[in-house]
C-alpha positions in Angstrom: 121.0 183.8 73.0 123.7 182.4 74.8 124.3 179.8 76.7 124.4 181.6 79.9 121.6 183.9 79.7 119.7 180.5 78.6 121.1 179.3 82.2 120.4 182.2 84.3 117.0 182.0 82.8 115.7 178.6 83.6 117.6 179.7 87.1 115.2 182.5 87.8 112.3 180.4 86.6 113.0 177.5 88.8 113.6 180.0 91.6 109.4 181.2 90.9 108.4 177.6 91.1 106.0 176.3 94.1 107.2 173.1 95.7 104.4 171.3 93.2 104.9 173.0 90.3 109.2 171.9 90.9 107.6 168.4 91.5 106.1 168.6 88.2 109.1 169.8 86.2 111.1 167.1 87.9 108.9 164.7 86.6 108.9 166.4 82.7 112.8 165.7 83.0 112.6 162.2 84.6 110.2 161.4 81.5 113.0 163.0 78.7 115.4 160.4 77.5 118.5 163.0 77.5 117.3 165.2 80.4 116.6 161.6 82.7 120.2 161.0 82.4 121.2 164.1 84.0 118.6 163.8 86.6 119.6 160.5 87.8 123.5 161.7 88.3 121.6 164.2 90.6 121.5 162.8 94.8 118.2 161.9 96.0 115.8 164.3 97.4 113.1 163.3 100.3 109.9 164.2 98.8 109.2 166.3 101.7 111.9 168.3 102.1 111.0 172.0 101.6 107.0 171.5 102.7 
């Protein structure tokens, strides 16, 4: 599996998540030591955005 395939696969998976599932995924990411560094570099998102 290539990195490009992994990226596209994850992109499509996230696109299919419900807003609740996205919030849950974000929580999991922020609790991971390595991934949380990436999440902190992203702009803040309003919790009510997109609902």
